[in-house]
C-alpha positions as CSV (number, residue, x, y, z in Angstrom):
1,M,37.3,159.9,92.2
2,R,35.3,158.9,95.2
3,H,37.5,161.1,97.4
4,L,37.0,164.1,95.2
5,A,33.2,163.4,95.1
6,A,33.1,163.4,98.9
7,Y,35.2,166.6,99.0
8,L,32.7,168.3,96.5
9,L,29.7,167.1,98.5
10,L,31.1,168.5,101.7
11,N,31.9,171.8,99.8
12,L,28.3,171.9,98.6
13,A,27.1,171.4,102.1
14,G,29.0,174.5,103.2
15,N,32.3,173.1,104.4
16,T,34.7,175.1,102.2
17,S,37.8,173.3,103.6
18,P,37.0,169.7,104.4
19,S,39.5,167.8,106.5
20,E,40.6,164.2,106.0
21,S,38.3,163.1,108.8
22,D,35.4,164.9,107.1
23,I,36.0,163.0,103.9
24,A,36.5,159.7,105.7
25,S,33.2,160.1,107.6
26,V,31.3,160.8,104.3
27,L,32.9,157.8,102.6
28,S,32.5,155.4,105.5
29,S,28.8,156.3,105.8
30,V,28.3,154.6,102.5
31,G,30.6,151.7,103.2
32,I,33.7,152.9,101.2
33,D,37.2,152.3,102.5
34,V,39.3,155.5,102.7
35,D,42.7,155.6,101.1
36,S,44.5,158.1,103.5
37,E,47.3,158.6,101.0
38,R,44.9,159.7,98.2
39,V,42.9,162.0,100.5
40,A,46.1,163.7,101.7
41,Q,47.2,164.2,98.1
42,L,43.8,165.6,97.2
43,L,43.8,168.0,100.1
44,A,47.3,169.1,99.2
45,E,46.3,169.8,95.6
46,L,43.2,171.7,96.6
47,A,44.6,173.6,99.5
48,G,43.8,177.3,99.3
49,K,41.9,176.9,96.0
50,N,38.2,177.9,95.4
51,V,36.3,174.9,94.1
52,D,33.9,177.0,92.0
53,E,36.9,178.6,90.2
54,L,38.5,175.2,89.6
55,I,35.2,174.0,88.0
56,E,35.0,177.0,85.7
57,E,38.6,176.5,84.6
58,G,37.9,172.9,83.9
59,K,34.9,173.8,81.8
60,A,37.0,176.1,79.7
61,K,39.6,173.3,79.2
62,L,36.9,170.8,78.3
63,A,35.4,173.2,75.7
64,S,38.5,172.8,73.6
65,V,38.5,169.0,73.7
66,P,37.3,167.5,70.4
67,T,34.3,165.3,70.8
68,G,34.5,163.3,67.5
69,G,31.9,165.2,65.7
70,A,30.9,168.7,64.8
71,V,30.7,171.2,67.7
72,A,27.1,171.9,68.5
73,A,26.3,175.6,68.9
74,G,23.2,175.1,71.0
75,S,21.1,172.5,72.7
76,G,18.9,172.1,69.6
77,A,21.9,171.2,67.5
78,A,23.1,168.8,70.3
79,A,19.6,167.1,70.3
80,A,19.7,166.8,66.5
81,G,23.2,165.3,66.7
82,G,22.0,162.8,69.3
83,A,19.1,161.8,67.1
84,A,21.4,161.3,64.1
85,T,23.7,159.1,66.3
86,E,20.7,157.0,67.4
87,A,19.5,156.6,63.8
88,A,22.9,155.5,62.7
89,A,23.1,152.9,65.5
90,E,19.6,151.6,64.5
91,E,20.6,151.3,60.9
92,K,23.8,149.4,61.8
93,K,21.7,147.0,63.9
94,E,19.4,146.4,61.0
95,E,22.3,145.8,58.7
96,E,23.8,143.3,61.1
97,A,20.4,141.5,61.4
98,E,20.1,141.3,57.6
99,E,23.7,140.0,57.3
100,S,23.1,137.2,59.8
101,D,19.9,136.1,58.1
102,D,21.4,136.0,54.6
103,D,22.2,132.3,54.6
104,M,19.5,131.3,57.1
105,G,21.9,128.8,58.6
106,F,22.6,126.9,55.4
107,G,25.8,127.3,53.4
108,L,26.1,126.9,49.7
109,F,28.3,123.8,49.9
110,D,26.9,122.1,53.1
């Protein structure tokens, strides 16, 4: 993942076809060791491809992935779904707190 991140950073900076040494210099600048094998594989897979087109294709593929809940049509629905998830998490925490306080540390037959 770090090799791909370096590739994308270089691409954003205007280098549309980064080399292995370009990726190595980005990664080494932040103290990350470079795996030459992975970089070579990454460059082979991305050779001749447009990064922007690949990202758009990936977005289309991710749109079909189920997320475990209802698909939100807009950002308002997504925010409402997030609020409902937070409320459910709070309720669960409260239930756990109530369950742990039920016997107050004393058992019926202690």
